[in-house]
N, C-alpha and C positions, 0 to 999 in steps of 0.2 A: 585501465586496470582501478579501480578502488581504494587507495592508501591508506583509507583508515580501517579495512578488516581484511586485504588483498584482493578480494571476488572480482571476476570479471564485469567489472556495471557495464563497461564500454558495449556489449553486445547486447544491449537492450532492444525489442521490437514493442512498439505496442501497437496493435490490432488495425489495420486499416491503414496506417500511417504511412505514406509516399516518402520518400526522401533520394538525396544522391548519393549513392556506394559508389567508392572509389577503390581499385584493383593495382598493385603494382606488380608487373609482369617479370617473368626472369630476367629479360633484355634490360630490367632498369626505367621501362617507358610505364606511363600510369594511363589508367583506363576508368572514367569516372561516366555514370549512367545513372537515372531517376531511374525508380522500379518501386512496386510495393513490397519488395523485400518476402519475396516469397523465396525462399534458400532450400538444399539437402544436402547429406554427405554424399559425396561422388566416391565411385570405388577407389581405393586406394589413399583414402584419408583426406580428401580435397574437400571441396565444396562445389556444388552445383547454383548459381542465380539466375529467376527468371528476371528477363526482362519486360518491359510493358507491353513488346508486342510479341509477349509470349515466348521469345528465345530461350535460349540458355546459355548461361556463360560458365564454363569450369576453369577450376584453379586449383593448384595446390598451396597450402598455406605453408609447408617444407620448412626451412630453417628460421624463418621469421615467427612462426606461430610458435615453433619450440623454444626459441628463444623468448619468446615474451610467457610461455609459460613458467618455464626456469625462473623467469625474473619474478613473477607474482611467487610462486614456491617459496624465493629466497628471501623475499618482504625486502627488495631495492637496495641489494647489496654496492656498497661502497657509498650510501646516502645515510648522513649521519645521525643518530637517535635523536638529534635536536632538528637536524632537517625535517625529519619524518615528521615530528611533532607538529613542526610549521604546515606542512604541508595538509597534515591530518587537517588541523584548526582551519588553513583555508577552505579546505572543502567543505567541513562542516557549518562553515561562517556562509559558505555560497548558498547551501543546499538551506539554511536557515532563513537565508533572503526571498528564497523561492516557495518556501513555506511560509511565509509570512503573507507573501501575493495571494497565494492559494488560499490562506486565512480569510483576506479580506475578500475575496472574487467572492467565497461560498459563502460569505456574510451579508453582503451586498446582495443577495439573491435569497438569504434567509434558509439556506440550505445544513442541514445537522449531521456532520462526517463524522465516519467514526473509523477509525483504523485496527480492523482485528488483528492478532498477532498470537501466536501458537506455535508449538511444536508440530513435525508433518502427520498427519492422522489423528488431530483431536476432535474433527467434526467439524470444522468451520464450514464447513460449504453447506453440508447437509443443515446445519443450524439455519446459514442464510437462506437458503431452498423453503424451508420449514417458514422464516420467520416472515418471507414475501409472502407466501402463499395466506398467512394469517393476516397479513397487513394492507390484503387487496381491497381494494372500496374504504381504505381507512386514513392512507399514508402512500404515498408515491417513492419508490425507492428504485433507485439506480448502485449498480455494482460496478466497481473497479476491482478484477482480477490479478494477482500477481504470483505467476509459478516460471520457472526456470525453463519449462518446453511447455508446449501443446494446448490448446484452446478447451480442456475435457470441462473446465470450472467454468467459462464463462458460456460454455454451451450448456450446462444443466442451470445456470441460473437463467437465459434466455428462455429456455425452454417454461420456465413460470410468468412469459411475457414482462420481463421486468428487462430495461435495457443494461446490458453489459458491454464491458472492454476488456480483452485479455492483453495482460502488458507481461511478456515474456523475458525473464532478465538474462538468458544465456546460463551463464558462470557465476550470475552476479547472486548473490543471497540475500538480496533485501530490495524494495523500492526505495525510490526518494523523492523529494520536494519534486525534480524536474520529470519524471518518469508519470506522476500522478496531474500535473500541468501540463504534457501532454495528452492524459488521458482524458482530462477534462475535458482539451480541447475536442475531442472525437466524440463526446459523450453527451455534453453539454444538457446536464442533469436541469430538472424544472425546479423552477422558484418554489420555495417551500417546500422540498423532499425531502426525502432521507439519502445517504450518502453512505454505504457500505463498501470498503478499503479491504480485502482478501490479503494482507501481506502473506509474501514467502512464507513457508513453515520453514521458522528458525526462531528460536531463543534468545540470541546472542545480539546480530550486526541489526536487525530493527527500530531493537531499542534507541538507539543513537541518533535515528535519521527523523525528523518533525516532517509529514508531509503535509500540513496546514490543516491538518483535523480537530476537532474539539475535544476525542478523547481518543485513547487509545485503550483497548479491552482486551484485554489477556484472557484466553480460554485456556481450561486446563482439564483432560480429560480423566477419568477416574482409573483408565487402563496407564496411566503413568503415576510414577511417584509424588508422595505428597511433599516431598521433601525439594521438588521444585521448585521453589522459589527461592531458598534458599541456595540453590544450584544457579539459580540465574537471575540475581538480583536486580541487576538493570533492569530485567524486562518488567520483571512485578512492580519495582520502584516509578519507572515511565509511567505504570497504567494506571486508571482512574477506576476500573471495574473489573472482577473477575468473574468469571463463569466457572464454573464447575462442572463439566459437560459429560453427558454418558451416563448419568445418575440411575438407570434403568441395571446397569449392568454393574453395580454395588454387591448384589448378594454372589455374585462370583469371582470377585476380586480384592485383594488385600489393600485397601484403602482406607485412609481414615480423612474424611472429608473437614471436620473440623480441626484436624493438625493441620491440613493443608490452608486451611482460610487465616488459623493462627500463625504460619509460618510467615502468610503473603502480608499479613498484619504487623507483623515485626518488621518487615523489609518495608513496606509502606503505609503506618498506620493510617486508619481509616477507610482503607480501600472498601468499596462497596463489594459485596459477594452476592453470586446468585447461583444457585441450584439447579440445571436442568438436565433436562433430556429431551431433545426433540424428538425421539422416537415413539414416548410414551405422553409428550405435554408437559410432563413435571416441571412446574417454573416458567414455564412460557407466558405464560399470563402477566408474570412479574418483568421480564425482559421486555414484553410489546410494551407495556406501560412506562417503563423508564424510557423505553425508546420515543414513545410519543411526548413525552415531557419534555424529553430535549428538542424534539421536533418542536414543538410548542414556544421552548424559550429562543429557540434560534427564531423562528416566525415573529414572533414579539419582538426582540432585540432590533430586527430590522426593519417592523413598521416604526417603533420607537425610532431609530437612525431617521430615517424617511421622514417624520412629524417634526424633529428638529432639526432636520435641513429645509423644512418648508417654514418654519418659524423663523429662521435666520433671513432666506429668502425674504418674507415679507417682510422683517425690520429692515434690512436694507435698500428695499425699494420704496418702505415709509421715508426713510432716509433721504432718497432721492428726491421723493416728490414735497420734502419740507426743505431741499434745498440745501442740504448737509453736505 
């Protein structure tokens, strides 16, 4: 369980990742086996897990699962508020350390990484599909998809020809840095590419978790209220870019774009804002230009670091040759 928000983040599955799964049986014995994490609900409320040899193993979560769910719902009864704060700080510190390693890993390869966050249904995946199609031949794109269940969004991305890895968080409500690290191991994005991370639809918890991205991009559709930045300030404060999406629907909804942007800038002064419709193409050129500037800057920073390293090596070699 994630102590920061109470979600079941320990149920994460990174698509294609094999690992050892352990089950405790009713007699107290433990059974561990490696598998590719194919599982499904079994009749009666248990689960069936598929082994590497194709066979299935069924088990009932029973009282252990029920007590675990109750513990999450009760926010760890018996743990003092001070201890809860300490645990939360420890979790975020560990996450930040992994995020820093992710950020360095991406910087070393000149990869421009974005964390796309929003409410469910804001149009993130459609925007990604249109973005990938528009950038074909201009910039390589790879995608990490975050959802509680299914590979539907990753399948949509792969249909464009772009590589994608699905991360299913189970009961988890956000991606964290370790999930992204594991997904990067599977995805291995190309040097100088654009990495788009589509987070779980949620305007609360993803704000607290650094993934190692260059920027958070918050997407607000016009079918939502323009007061969202005031209701969910942490997310909008954490973002560097606001995309007001689905602007083609403005004639049919009561939504004040200027008010929404104004509210966002009350929370995050200086936040950039773009008005976009993936359906009509409005604002797409500005969005694509923003992406290409970021990718160019990431590539230039990598080249600058490589050149600085070359100069340092040359200096050391010269000193060695001079007998220093």
